[in-house]
N, C-alpha and C positions, 0 to 999 in steps of 0.2 A: 958684801952683805947687801941684801935687797930689802927695800922697804916698800911695802904695798899699802897704799892708802885705802881707807874704807870707802867703798863705792857709795855714792849718795843714791838714795832711792827716790826716783822722780817719775811721775806719771805724765805721759804726753799723749795728746790726742793725735789724730792723723794729720793735723796741720802743723804739728811740731810745737804748739803752744802748751805751756805747762798748765795742768788743771789743778784745781784745789785738792791738795793731798788729804784733807779732812773728809771731803766728799767722796774721794776714791776709797778711803778706808771705810766710810759708812756703807758704800755700795758692797764692798767685799764682805763686811760683817753681816749686812742684810741678806745677801745671797747665801752665805754660809749658815745662817740661822735656820734655813729650811732643812727638813729631814732628807736623807739620801733617797728614800723611796719616792718622795714627792718630786725631786729633781729628775730621777730616772724616768718616772711616768711622764713628766712634763716634756722632756726632750724626746722620749719615744713617740709621744703623740705628735709632736712637732715634726719629727722625721717622717712619720707615716703620712701626715698631711702634705709634706713636700713631695714625697714619692707619688701620692695620688694626683697632685697638681701637675707634676711632670708627665705622668701617663696621660692625663686629661689633655694637656697641651699637645702632646704627640698625636693623640687620637684625633683631636679637632683640626690639627694642621696638616693632616695627610691629604693627598690629592684625591679627588673623587673621580 
């Protein structure tokens, strides 16, 4: 017979220190409160800005 323990849910930042789980839950709830259309538009605009900046960097860094 195998017994599996319930895994604990823990949030860690990139330094490995545990962060406040109440704050992490608040952030998740805050982001999920936005409509799907807003999030799609927000990330699409961000992606377009990144692509424009990459093209601009490549254009400005070429040898003359």
